[in-house]
C-alpha positions as CSV (number, residue, x, y, z in Angstrom):
1,X,42.2,131.2,92.1
2,X,44.8,130.9,89.2
3,X,47.0,133.2,90.9
4,X,46.8,131.0,94.1
5,X,47.6,128.0,92.0
6,X,50.5,129.6,90.4
7,X,51.8,130.7,93.8
8,X,51.4,127.1,95.1
9,X,53.3,125.8,92.1
10,X,56.1,128.2,92.7
11,X,56.3,127.1,96.3
12,X,56.3,123.5,95.3
13,X,59.1,124.0,92.8
14,X,61.1,125.9,95.4
15,X,60.7,123.1,97.9
16,X,61.8,120.5,95.3
17,X,65.0,122.5,94.4
18,X,65.7,123.0,98.1
19,X,65.2,119.3,98.9
20,X,67.5,118.4,96.1
21,X,70.1,120.8,97.4
22,X,69.8,119.4,100.8
23,X,70.1,115.8,99.6
24,X,73.2,116.7,97.5
25,X,74.9,118.2,100.6
26,X,73.7,115.6,103.2
27,X,76.1,112.9,104.4
28,X,74.7,109.6,103.3
29,X,77.1,107.7,105.5
30,X,75.5,107.3,109.0
31,X,78.9,106.8,110.7
32,X,80.4,110.1,109.2
33,X,77.0,111.8,109.8
34,X,77.2,110.9,113.5
35,X,80.8,112.1,113.7
36,X,80.0,115.4,112.1
37,X,76.9,115.9,114.1
38,X,78.5,115.1,117.5
39,X,81.8,116.7,116.6
40,X,83.4,113.6,118.1
41,X,84.9,110.3,116.7
42,X,85.4,107.0,118.5
43,X,88.7,105.3,117.5
44,X,89.1,101.7,118.7
45,X,92.6,100.5,119.6
46,X,94.2,97.4,121.0
47,X,97.1,97.5,123.5
48,X,100.2,95.3,123.3
49,X,100.7,95.4,119.6
50,X,104.0,97.2,119.1
51,X,104.8,99.1,116.9
52,X,101.2,99.3,115.5
53,X,99.2,100.1,118.7
54,X,100.1,100.0,122.3
55,X,100.0,102.1,125.4
56,X,102.8,104.6,126.1
57,X,102.7,107.1,128.9
58,X,99.1,106.5,129.4
59,X,98.1,107.1,125.7
60,X,97.6,104.9,122.7
61,X,100.5,105.1,120.3
62,X,101.9,103.5,117.1
63,X,101.7,103.4,113.4
64,X,98.0,102.6,113.3
65,X,97.2,105.4,115.8
66,X,99.1,107.9,113.7
67,X,97.3,107.0,110.6
68,X,93.9,107.3,112.3
69,X,94.9,110.7,113.7
70,X,95.8,111.8,110.2
71,X,92.3,110.7,109.1
72,X,90.7,112.8,111.8
73,X,92.7,115.8,110.7
74,X,91.6,115.2,107.1
75,X,87.9,115.3,108.3
76,X,88.4,118.5,110.2
77,X,89.9,120.1,107.1
78,X,87.4,118.7,104.7
79,X,84.3,119.8,106.6
80,X,85.9,122.8,108.4
81,X,84.8,121.5,111.8
82,X,86.1,120.5,115.2
83,X,86.3,116.8,116.0
84,X,87.2,115.5,119.4
85,X,88.8,112.1,119.6
86,X,87.4,109.4,122.1
87,X,89.8,106.4,122.3
88,X,88.0,103.1,122.9
89,X,90.4,100.4,124.2
90,X,89.2,96.9,123.3
91,X,90.5,93.4,123.2
92,X,92.0,91.9,120.0
93,X,89.3,89.2,120.0
94,X,86.4,91.7,120.0
95,X,87.9,94.4,117.7
96,X,85.6,93.8,114.7
97,X,82.5,93.4,116.8
98,X,82.9,97.0,117.9
99,X,82.9,98.2,114.4
100,X,80.1,96.0,113.2
101,X,77.8,97.1,116.1
102,X,78.8,100.9,115.7
103,X,80.4,100.9,119.1
104,X,83.5,102.5,117.5
105,X,83.8,104.4,114.2
106,X,87.3,103.3,113.0
107,X,89.5,100.4,114.0
108,X,93.0,101.7,114.6
109,X,94.8,98.4,115.2
110,X,96.0,95.2,113.6
111,X,93.3,94.4,111.1
112,X,94.2,91.6,108.6
113,X,92.1,91.8,105.4
114,X,90.4,88.5,104.7
115,X,87.4,87.6,102.5
116,X,85.4,86.4,105.5
117,X,85.9,89.7,107.5
118,X,85.1,91.7,104.4
119,X,81.6,90.4,104.5
120,X,81.0,92.2,107.8
121,X,83.3,95.3,107.7
122,X,84.9,97.5,105.1
123,X,88.7,97.7,104.8
124,X,90.8,100.6,103.7
125,X,93.6,100.6,101.2
126,X,96.3,98.3,102.8
127,X,99.1,100.1,104.6
128,X,101.2,97.1,105.8
129,X,101.9,93.5,104.8
130,X,103.0,90.6,107.1
131,X,102.9,86.9,107.3
132,X,102.0,84.4,110.1
133,X,104.7,82.5,111.9
134,X,105.4,80.7,115.1
135,X,107.4,81.7,118.2
136,X,108.9,79.0,120.5
137,X,111.7,78.5,123.0
138,X,114.8,77.3,121.4
139,X,114.8,74.5,123.9
140,X,111.6,73.1,122.2
141,X,113.4,72.8,118.9
142,X,110.3,73.9,116.9
143,X,111.1,75.8,113.7
144,X,108.5,74.6,111.2
145,X,104.8,73.6,111.2
146,X,105.5,69.9,111.0
147,X,107.3,70.1,114.4
148,X,104.0,71.2,116.0
149,X,102.7,67.7,116.0
150,X,101.9,66.5,119.5
151,X,102.4,70.0,120.9
152,X,100.1,72.5,122.6
153,X,100.1,75.6,120.5
154,X,98.5,79.0,121.2
155,X,96.8,81.6,119.0
156,X,94.5,84.6,119.5
157,X,90.9,83.8,119.4
158,X,89.1,85.1,116.3
159,X,92.3,86.1,114.7
160,X,93.7,85.0,111.2
161,X,96.4,83.1,113.1
162,X,93.8,80.9,114.9
163,X,92.1,80.2,111.5
164,X,95.5,79.3,110.0
165,X,96.4,77.1,113.0
166,X,93.2,75.3,112.6
167,X,94.1,74.6,108.9
168,X,97.6,73.4,109.9
169,X,96.1,71.2,112.5
170,X,93.9,69.6,109.9
171,X,97.0,69.0,107.7
172,X,98.7,67.4,110.6
173,X,95.7,65.0,111.2
174,X,94.5,67.0,114.3
175,X,97.6,66.2,116.2
176,X,98.0,69.7,117.6
177,X,96.3,70.8,120.9
178,X,95.1,74.3,120.3
179,X,94.9,76.8,123.1
180,X,93.0,80.0,122.2
181,X,93.9,83.3,124.1
182,X,92.6,86.9,124.1
183,X,95.9,88.7,123.4
184,X,99.5,88.2,122.5
185,X,100.6,89.1,126.0
186,X,98.5,86.3,127.4
187,X,99.9,83.9,124.9
188,X,103.4,84.9,125.4
189,X,102.9,84.4,129.2
190,X,101.8,80.8,128.6
191,X,104.8,80.3,126.3
192,X,107.2,81.7,128.8
193,X,105.8,79.6,131.7
194,X,105.8,76.4,129.6
195,X,102.0,75.9,129.3
196,X,102.2,76.0,125.5
197,X,105.1,74.9,123.2
198,X,104.6,77.6,120.6
199,X,102.5,80.6,119.8
200,X,101.3,81.4,116.3
201,X,100.8,85.1,115.3
202,X,101.8,87.7,112.8
203,X,105.6,87.9,112.3
204,X,105.6,91.7,113.0
205,X,104.2,91.0,116.5
206,X,106.8,88.3,117.0
207,X,109.7,90.6,116.0
208,X,108.3,93.3,118.3
209,X,108.3,91.0,121.3
210,X,111.8,89.8,120.6
211,X,113.0,93.4,120.5
212,X,111.4,94.0,123.8
213,X,112.4,91.1,126.0
214,X,116.0,90.9,127.6
215,X,116.0,87.0,127.1
216,X,115.3,87.2,123.4
217,X,118.1,84.8,122.7
218,X,116.1,82.0,124.4
219,X,113.4,82.2,121.7
220,X,113.3,81.8,118.0
221,X,110.8,82.3,115.2
222,X,110.0,79.7,112.6
223,X,112.2,79.4,109.6
224,X,109.2,79.7,107.2
225,X,105.9,81.5,107.2
226,X,102.8,79.4,107.9
227,X,100.5,81.0,105.3
228,X,100.1,83.6,102.6
229,X,101.0,87.2,102.9
230,X,98.4,89.2,104.9
231,X,97.5,92.8,104.4
232,X,96.5,95.3,107.1
233,X,93.9,97.9,106.7
234,X,91.9,100.4,108.8
235,X,88.4,99.0,109.3
236,X,85.0,100.7,109.3
237,X,81.4,99.6,109.2
238,X,79.8,98.2,106.0
239,X,77.6,101.3,105.7
240,X,80.4,103.8,106.3
241,X,81.1,104.4,102.5
242,X,82.0,108.1,102.9
243,X,84.2,107.5,105.8
244,X,86.0,104.8,103.9
245,X,86.6,107.1,101.0
246,X,88.0,109.8,103.3
247,X,90.3,107.2,104.9
248,X,91.5,105.9,101.4
249,X,92.1,109.5,100.1
250,X,94.2,110.2,103.2
251,X,96.3,107.0,103.0
252,X,96.9,107.8,99.2
253,X,97.9,111.3,100.2
254,X,100.3,110.0,102.9
255,X,102.0,107.7,100.3
256,X,102.2,110.4,97.7
257,X,103.7,113.1,100.0
258,X,106.3,110.6,101.3
259,X,104.9,111.1,104.8
260,X,104.4,107.3,104.8
261,X,108.2,106.8,104.7
262,X,108.6,109.1,107.7
263,X,106.0,107.2,109.7
264,X,107.5,103.8,108.7
265,X,111.0,104.8,109.7
266,X,109.7,106.2,113.0
267,X,107.9,103.0,114.0
268,X,109.8,100.2,112.2
269,X,113.4,101.5,111.8
270,X,114.0,103.6,114.9
271,X,113.9,103.2,118.7
272,X,110.3,103.3,119.8
273,X,110.8,103.4,123.5
274,X,113.2,105.1,125.9
275,X,114.9,101.8,126.4
276,X,115.9,101.7,122.8
277,X,113.6,99.0,121.4
278,X,114.0,98.9,117.7
279,X,111.9,96.6,115.4
280,X,114.4,96.9,112.5
281,X,111.9,95.7,110.0
282,X,112.5,97.1,106.4
283,X,109.5,97.6,104.1
284,X,108.5,94.4,102.4
285,X,108.7,94.2,98.6
286,X,104.9,94.3,98.5
287,X,104.7,97.5,100.4
288,X,107.3,99.1,98.3
289,X,105.4,98.1,95.2
290,X,102.2,99.6,96.6
291,X,104.0,102.8,97.6
292,X,105.4,103.1,94.0
293,X,102.1,102.4,92.4
294,X,100.8,105.6,94.1
295,X,103.9,107.6,93.0
296,X,103.9,106.4,89.3
297,X,102.0,108.7,87.1
298,X,99.1,106.9,85.4
299,X,99.1,103.9,87.7
300,X,95.9,103.4,89.7
301,X,96.6,102.9,93.3
302,X,95.4,99.6,94.7
303,X,92.6,99.5,97.2
304,X,91.2,96.9,99.5
305,X,88.9,95.4,96.8
306,X,91.9,95.0,94.4
307,X,94.4,93.6,96.8
308,X,94.8,89.8,97.3
309,X,92.7,88.7,100.2
310,X,93.5,85.8,102.4
311,X,90.7,83.2,101.6
312,X,89.4,82.5,105.1
């Protein structure tokens, strides 16, 4: 009987050790676990946001797309496995809902980091900084927010620009008629046809549109930003901690290797279409500072939690 008990004790100890080893090697992150189990990842993207994400030759392309593909390559190497990419095209207004409800694994599109959004999704280390501005026809003679009084102004529903426009409207005693749309293309169409007097969005999107259209001289951007600087990050679900760590490690690696400079010059300082569209948008001082913080020995690289977040 004692021999039997000793045998049982040995088996019990073995199971405990094996269980501990299994737990140590298991992926606690349900998003990454699903990706590794299915050997497939769902990347959400939004069309019409040059040079960050848009469709070219039937495929998603842009700076955010390249960053996400680098992340996928990092996962492949880290776990020595095959990962197929499934692209999930979504509207700008619904982009965070897809991440929250696990309908996509990573958001590869414009994703401004705000305190309100950070309650429902996790953001990576920022990789771009922008500001909100307005676009109007020169004939409307609108170049600052005070001139929006008595006008109909568009913004993308659910975006930071819509929240900022609501704040501006409050400052102007609710004298602005707000028109919410689902995409920049929809808003620009309304602007072009005269249904709205101005459209409020991130300045990089405005610069992209002005580089694209032949009648760009008929339009002008506001002379001053409408709000604080806004940082972009890739977004994942709140329970995707391991996935977030992988993304942050890859972004850090891209900065340190100077690959970020190559990507930035490709999308912001060079022609991005066969027609020669060129955004010609140099790196902002904030982005240069962040890049240098990765390169300087002894400096801790900023992450989403350490970066100033737009209080919305």
